[in-house]
C-alpha positions in Angstrom: 16.7 75.2 -36.1 15.5 72.3 -33.6 12.1 72.5 -32.3 11.5 75.9 -34.2 13.7 77.9 -31.7 15.6 81.0 -32.9 19.3 80.8 -33.3 19.9 83.5 -30.6 17.8 81.6 -28.1 19.3 78.4 -28.9 22.9 79.8 -28.3 21.7 81.3 -25.1 20.3 77.8 -23.9 23.5 76.0 -25.3 25.7 78.2 -23.4 23.7 78.0 -20.4 23.8 74.2 -20.3 27.6 74.1 -21.1 28.2 76.5 -18.1 26.1 74.6 -15.8 27.8 71.4 -16.9 31.1 73.0 -15.9 30.0 74.4 -12.8 28.5 71.1 -11.8 31.7 69.2 -12.7 33.8 71.8 -10.6 31.5 71.5 -7.6 32.0 67.6 -7.6 35.6 68.0 -8.1 36.0 70.3 -5.0 33.7 68.2 -2.8 35.4 64.6 -3.5 39.0 66.2 -4.0 40.6 63.5 -6.0 44.1 62.5 -5.1 46.0 63.6 -8.3 49.4 62.8 -7.0 51.7 60.2 -8.7 53.2 57.8 -6.4 57.1 57.4 -6.5 56.7 53.6 -6.6 54.0 51.8 -8.4 51.8 49.6 -6.0 52.4 45.9 -5.8 49.4 43.8 -7.2 46.6 43.6 -4.6 47.5 46.7 -2.9 45.4 49.0 -5.2 42.1 49.3 -4.0 40.5 50.0 -7.3 41.2 46.3 -8.4 38.2 44.1 -9.1 38.6 41.5 -6.5 36.1 39.3 -8.2 37.9 39.3 -11.2 41.1 38.5 -9.5 39.7 35.5 -7.6 38.1 34.1 -10.9 41.4 34.2 -12.6 43.4 32.6 -9.8 40.6 30.0 -9.9 41.0 29.5 -13.5 44.7 29.4 -13.3 44.7 26.6 -10.5 42.3 24.3 -12.7 
């Protein structure tokens, strides 16, 4: 066993770490409340706020040259 820990103790620590990970993810999910709705019409290019604006300006600059 890793680090000389017994199987029962290892399984207890593993279960506790997995449960705390799930609990933390649920707390973050409830705090930020992500928008999981799917829009009817896809946004036009430039309307989506998650686009990398620096990359967009680089691409338009490279297309102009």
